[in-house]
C-alpha positions as CSV (number, residue, x, y, z in Angstrom):
1,M,29.2,52.0,-36.1
2,I,26.5,49.6,-37.2
3,E,22.9,50.5,-36.9
4,Q,20.7,47.5,-36.3
5,P,17.1,47.9,-37.5
6,S,14.4,47.4,-35.0
7,T,12.6,44.9,-37.2
8,P,13.8,41.3,-37.4
9,A,16.1,40.4,-40.3
10,A,14.4,38.8,-43.2
11,P,15.7,35.4,-44.3
12,A,18.2,35.5,-47.1
13,S,16.8,34.9,-50.5
14,S,18.4,33.9,-53.7
15,A,16.9,37.0,-55.3
16,S,18.5,39.2,-52.6
17,S,21.4,41.4,-53.2
18,R,25.2,41.2,-53.4
19,S,26.1,37.9,-52.1
20,T,29.7,37.8,-50.9
21,P,31.7,35.3,-52.9
22,A,34.5,33.3,-51.2
23,P,37.7,35.5,-51.3
24,V,40.1,34.5,-54.0
25,R,43.6,33.7,-52.7
26,Q,45.9,36.4,-54.0
27,R,49.6,36.4,-54.0
28,S,50.6,38.6,-51.0
29,T,52.9,41.4,-51.8
30,P,54.3,44.3,-49.7
31,Q,52.3,46.7,-51.9
32,K,49.0,44.9,-51.3
33,A,49.9,44.8,-47.6
34,A,50.5,48.5,-47.6
35,V,47.1,49.2,-49.3
36,N,45.4,46.9,-46.7
37,R,47.1,48.7,-43.7
38,V,45.8,52.1,-44.9
39,L,42.3,50.8,-45.7
40,D,42.2,49.3,-42.2
41,E,43.0,52.7,-40.6
42,L,40.5,54.8,-42.5
43,P,37.1,55.2,-41.1
44,D,35.4,56.5,-44.2
45,F,35.4,56.0,-48.0
46,V,38.5,57.1,-49.9
47,S,39.2,57.4,-53.6
48,A,41.9,55.3,-55.2
49,Q,43.8,58.6,-56.0
50,D,43.6,59.7,-52.3
51,L,44.6,56.3,-51.1
52,F,47.6,56.3,-53.5
53,Q,48.6,59.8,-52.2
54,L,48.4,58.6,-48.6
55,L,50.6,55.6,-49.5
56,R,53.2,57.9,-51.2
57,E,53.2,60.3,-48.2
58,R,54.1,57.3,-46.0
59,G,57.0,56.4,-48.3
60,E,55.3,53.3,-49.7
61,K,56.5,52.3,-53.2
62,V,53.1,51.4,-54.7
63,S,51.9,52.3,-58.2
64,L,48.5,53.7,-58.9
65,A,47.7,50.7,-61.1
66,T,48.5,48.4,-58.1
67,V,46.1,50.4,-55.9
68,Y,43.3,50.2,-58.5
69,R,43.9,46.4,-59.1
70,T,44.0,45.7,-55.4
71,L,40.8,47.7,-54.7
72,Q,39.0,46.0,-57.6
73,Q,40.0,42.6,-56.5
74,Q,38.8,43.3,-52.9
75,V,35.5,44.7,-54.2
76,E,35.0,41.5,-56.2
77,D,36.0,39.4,-53.1
78,G,33.5,41.4,-51.0
79,T,36.1,42.6,-48.5
80,V,35.9,46.3,-49.6
81,D,32.8,48.3,-50.5
82,M,32.7,50.7,-53.3
83,L,30.3,53.6,-53.9
84,T,30.2,56.2,-56.6
85,P,28.9,59.6,-55.5
86,D,27.6,62.2,-57.9
87,D,31.1,63.4,-58.8
88,G,31.6,60.0,-60.5
89,E,34.8,59.1,-58.7
90,A,34.6,55.7,-57.0
91,R,35.4,55.5,-53.3
92,Y,36.4,52.5,-51.3
93,R,36.1,51.4,-47.7
94,R,36.9,48.3,-45.6
95,C,33.6,47.6,-43.9
96,A,33.0,46.2,-40.5
97,V,29.9,44.2,-41.6
98,E,30.6,41.0,-43.6
99,E,27.0,40.6,-44.7
100,H,25.2,42.7,-47.2
101,H,24.5,46.2,-45.9
102,H,24.0,49.8,-47.0
103,H,25.5,53.1,-46.0
104,L,24.4,56.5,-44.7
105,V,27.0,58.9,-46.1
106,C,27.5,62.6,-45.2
107,R,27.8,64.5,-48.4
108,R,29.9,67.2,-46.7
109,C,32.5,65.4,-44.5
110,G,32.1,61.8,-45.9
111,S,31.5,60.2,-42.5
112,T,29.7,56.9,-43.0
113,V,27.4,54.7,-41.0
114,E,26.8,51.1,-42.0
115,I,23.2,50.0,-41.8
116,L,21.4,46.7,-42.1
117,A,18.0,47.1,-43.9
118,P,15.9,44.0,-44.0
119,T,12.9,46.0,-45.3
120,V,15.0,47.1,-48.3
121,E,16.1,43.5,-48.9
122,S,12.5,42.2,-48.8
123,W,11.3,45.0,-51.1
124,A,14.2,44.3,-53.6
125,A,13.4,40.6,-53.7
126,Q,9.7,41.1,-54.0
127,T,10.0,43.7,-56.8
128,A,12.4,41.5,-58.8
129,A,10.2,38.5,-58.4
130,E,7.1,40.5,-59.5
131,H,8.9,41.3,-62.7
132,G,10.4,37.9,-63.3
133,Y,14.0,39.0,-62.5
134,T,16.5,36.5,-61.0
135,S,20.1,36.8,-59.7
136,V,19.3,40.3,-58.5
137,E,21.8,42.6,-56.9
138,H,21.2,46.1,-55.6
139,T,23.0,48.9,-53.9
140,V,21.3,51.5,-51.7
141,E,23.3,54.5,-50.4
142,I,21.7,57.3,-48.5
143,Y,23.3,60.7,-48.7
144,G,22.6,63.6,-46.3
145,L,24.3,65.6,-43.6
146,C,25.6,63.9,-40.5
147,P,24.7,65.4,-37.1
148,A,27.9,67.4,-36.8
149,C,27.6,68.9,-40.3
150,S,23.9,69.5,-39.7
151,A,24.7,71.5,-36.6
152,E,27.4,73.4,-38.4
153,S,24.9,74.2,-41.2
154,A,22.3,75.4,-38.7
155,A,24.9,77.7,-37.2
156,S,26.0,79.1,-40.5
157,P,23.1,79.9,-42.9
158,D,25.5,80.6,-45.8
159,S,26.8,77.0,-45.8
160,A,23.3,75.5,-45.8
161,A,22.6,76.6,-49.3
162,S,25.7,74.9,-50.7
163,D,24.6,71.6,-49.2
164,H,21.7,71.3,-51.5
165,A,23.8,71.3,-54.7
């Protein structure tokens, strides 16, 4: 699901964030195809370890190193987004939006909403320019509880305290 902001999009600027480079042509292998199939099926971010486990459960013969290399190349190509939550383990997701965007991520269930945020883009460009920075990139991820997890927390006071950790 893509949330469109109610304000008009700001024009792209050279000081804006994460430009998507042209994808590098990689040699296609059955292992990379298997990684892509699973990424295409998953709605939310997944760790390389969990992706590797899913591939193994499906009988795919893919090494963990291949999973990591494939994910890293796709991050560099801009075809997969990566985020690193507080636990430090990078997570990956094939995103529906090809242009630069941000994410709302539920810290309990991991559900994710892609958002376009032209106000953030303008602020980042202006802040960088004020300080003389160029070739600026940025990442903004917003963590909270999705509506379903919020409702569950409201129904169970014991679980609400653990969500603030």
